[in-house]
N, C-alpha and C positions, 0 to 999 in steps of 0.2 A: 073748297078743297075738302075732301073727306078723308079722315085718317083710316089707316088699314083696319080692318075688323079686328076686334080684340080676340086673342087666342085664349086668355084667361081673365079672371077677375081683376088681377093685378095689372093688366094691360089696359084696362078701361079708365085711363087717366085723362084729365083735362090738361093739355099742354099748350102753352102759349109761347110765342116768341116776342121779345123786346128788342127790335133791331136798332142799330145806331152806329155812328163812327166812334162815339165816346172818347174824343180827343180833346180834353180829357172827360172822364166821368165827373159830373157835378152832383151836388146833393139833390138838385131837381130830378136828375135821372134816377138816383137811389130812392127817392120818394115814389117814383112810378114803378120801379122794380119791386119794391116792398109791397106796394098795394096790388100790383098784379100777382105776387106770390100769395097774398091772402085770397085771391079769387080763383086761382088754378092750382091743380095738384103739383105741376111742374112748370117752371119758367126757364126758358133758355134765352139768356142774354146774348144776342148775336152781334158780335164785333164785326161789322161790315167794312172791309178794306178795299179801297179803289187803288190799285197799284200805280195809277196815273197821278195820284194825289200824294203829295208829301206832307205827312202829319208831324206833329211835335213828338209823338210817342209812336214807337213801333206797334203793330197789332198785338204782339205778345206782351209788350209793356202795358198796353191798354187793358188786356185781359187780366193781368196781375193786379192792376190798380182797382179794377172792378171787383175781382174776387176778394180783395182786402176790404172794400167798402160794404160788400153784401154777403161776406163769408158765413155770417151768422144765421143767415136765412136757409131753412130747410127746403129742399126742392128747387133750388135755383143752381143752375150751372151756366158757365160762361164759355162760349166757343167762338173761334175766329172763322170767318168766311171771306173768301175773295173771289171776284169774277163770277158771281152767281146772282140771279134774280132772287128776290126775297121769297117768291113763291116756291122756288126750288129749295131754298134753305129750310122753309117750313115742311116741305115734303120730306126732305131728308132726315129731319128730327121728329117727324110724326106729329107736327103741330097743326091745329085746325083754326087758329086765331093768332092775329097779330095784335100786340098792345102798344099803343102809342100815347105818349103824354102830350098835352096841349097847353101852352102858356097864354095863347091869345087867339083872336080871330085870324091873325096872320099865319099862325101855325096851322090852323084848320084849313085855310085857303091853300096852303102848300101840300098838306097831307091828304086832303080829300081826293084829288085826282089820282094819286098813287094808290089809295085804298080801293078806288072804284076800278082801276086797271087790274089790281091783283084779284079782285072779285070776278071781274071779266074773264081773266086768264084761267082761273082754277076754282072759283067759288070761295076763295080764302076770305074770311071776314076780318075786318079791323075793328078793335074796340078803342075808343078814344077816352082817356081819363084826363079830366081837368087837373092841371098842375097845382100844386100847393101855392097859393097867392104870394107867400113870402119869397118863393123863388121865380116869380114871373119875370123878372128882369135878367135872370141868369142864363147865359148860354156859354157853350164851351168856347166859342170865338171870343166873346167878350171877356171871359175869364183870362184867356191867354193874352189879350190885348192889355188888360189891367196889370197883369204880372210883368209883361214885357216892359212896361213903363214904370215898373217900381211900386205899383199899388198893392194893397193887401186884400186878398180874397178869403181870408179866414171866415168860416161860417157859410161859404158857398161851395167849397169842395172839402173833401176830407183833409186832415193835416198831412197825410202821406202824399196825396195829390198836389196840395200846395207846395210842399217841400220839393217834390219832383219837378214841378213847373219852374219853380224859382231856379233850381239847379240847372235844368235844361236851358231855360231862356237866358239866364245870366251868362251861361257857357257860350251860348250862341252869339251873344253880344260882345264877348271878349272881356267881360267883367271879372 
């Protein structure tokens, strides 16, 4: 996908999209967003919401938790999108690249067909960043499961995310 032609020197920016459900954002996600921000002038963290799926946090709550985690980064903004293809999200924000973090070969096997389809549809390129090894075992699903059963996820998510998860999941269980 080609970005619109720049109309001034300030429009010639390298803009990337870091898409995900981020339910919740983990420190692995934060690592990838920080590294993407170092490689691009602007990064749009796209919270993708599928209305058919029920998450722990609402899309707006996810946006707030991400903003809290990466609010110190210049050139990073967080937006919520629903019911759109990723290629359309990228077109809407003027991005010409998607950045995805990979923890393992399993992630690569899952992400590669989507990257190839996006390139087939519009020419949109995907850049894969290897995840920080210390977060290789961390996923949003696993973090939720650990908290649901009383485990401690300190050091895997921000303190604010941890506290929000504990409050939400304990409330759901009637504790």
